[in-house]
C-alpha positions in Angstrom: 11.8 -24.5 -9.2 12.4 -25.1 -12.7 12.0 -28.5 -14.3 13.3 -29.6 -17.6 10.5 -30.6 -20.4 10.0 -34.2 -21.8 7.9 -35.9 -24.0 5.6 -36.5 -20.4 6.2 -33.3 -18.1 5.8 -29.9 -19.6 8.4 -27.4 -18.2 7.3 -25.8 -15.0 8.1 -23.3 -12.7 6.8 -22.1 -9.2 5.5 -18.6 -9.6 6.7 -17.8 -6.0 10.4 -18.4 -7.3 10.1 -15.7 -10.2 11.7 -12.2 -8.7 10.7 -9.4 -11.0 10.1 -5.6 -11.0 6.6 -4.3 -11.8 5.7 -0.6 -11.6 2.3 -0.1 -10.2 0.4 2.9 -11.1 -0.3 5.5 -8.9 -4.0 5.1 -8.8 -3.9 1.4 -7.8 -1.6 2.0 -5.0 -2.9 1.7 -1.3 -1.7 2.4 2.2 -2.4 -0.2 4.4 -2.5 0.7 7.9 -1.9 -2.2 10.7 1.7 -2.5 11.8 3.3 -0.9 14.9 6.5 -1.0 13.3 8.6 -1.5 9.8 7.1 -4.2 7.4 10.2 -6.6 6.5 8.7 -9.0 4.1 5.4 -9.2 2.1 4.1 -12.2 0.0 0.9 -12.0 -2.6 -1.5 -14.5 -3.5 -2.6 -13.3 -6.6 -5.2 -16.1 -6.9 -7.1 -14.8 -3.8 -5.8 -11.1 -3.9 -4.5 -11.1 -0.3 -1.1 -9.8 0.7 1.0 -11.1 3.9 2.8 -8.7 5.5 5.7 -9.4 8.7 6.8 -6.5 10.5 9.1 -5.9 13.4 5.9 -5.3 15.6 6.4 -9.4 15.6 3.1 -9.7 14.1 2.3 -11.4 10.7 -0.9 -9.6 9.3 -3.0 -11.0 5.8 -5.2 -8.1 4.0 -7.5 -8.6 1.3 -6.4 -6.1 -1.7 -10.1 -5.5 -3.0 -10.8 -3.5 -0.3 -7.7 -2.7 1.0 -8.6 -4.3 4.4 -6.8 -6.4 7.0 -8.3 -9.7 7.7 -8.9 -11.0 11.0 -5.7 -13.1 10.9 -2.9 -11.6 13.0 -0.5 -13.7 13.6 2.3 -13.2 16.6 5.8 -13.9 15.8 7.5 -16.4 18.8 11.0 -14.7 18.6 10.8 -10.8 18.9 13.1 -8.4 17.6 16.8 -9.0 18.7 16.1 -12.8 19.3 14.2 -12.6 22.8 11.3 -14.9 23.3 
């Protein structure tokens, strides 16, 4: 969300609301292996260089991008593909 600037409050925008295409050089690209199905969503935390990914295998995983290693945090989704528990 963005807010209009005023004398008391400068303009602010939540960085997660900014949708921008970026080009990643091939030498910076990594293949992350761990999910057993398609990845449907990713979110990056640039402050700690972490990537979160959610997959059709009913897991969410946290990746440390400095070394492309999967963190120990693996979350199992409550609802599986097709809405089944």
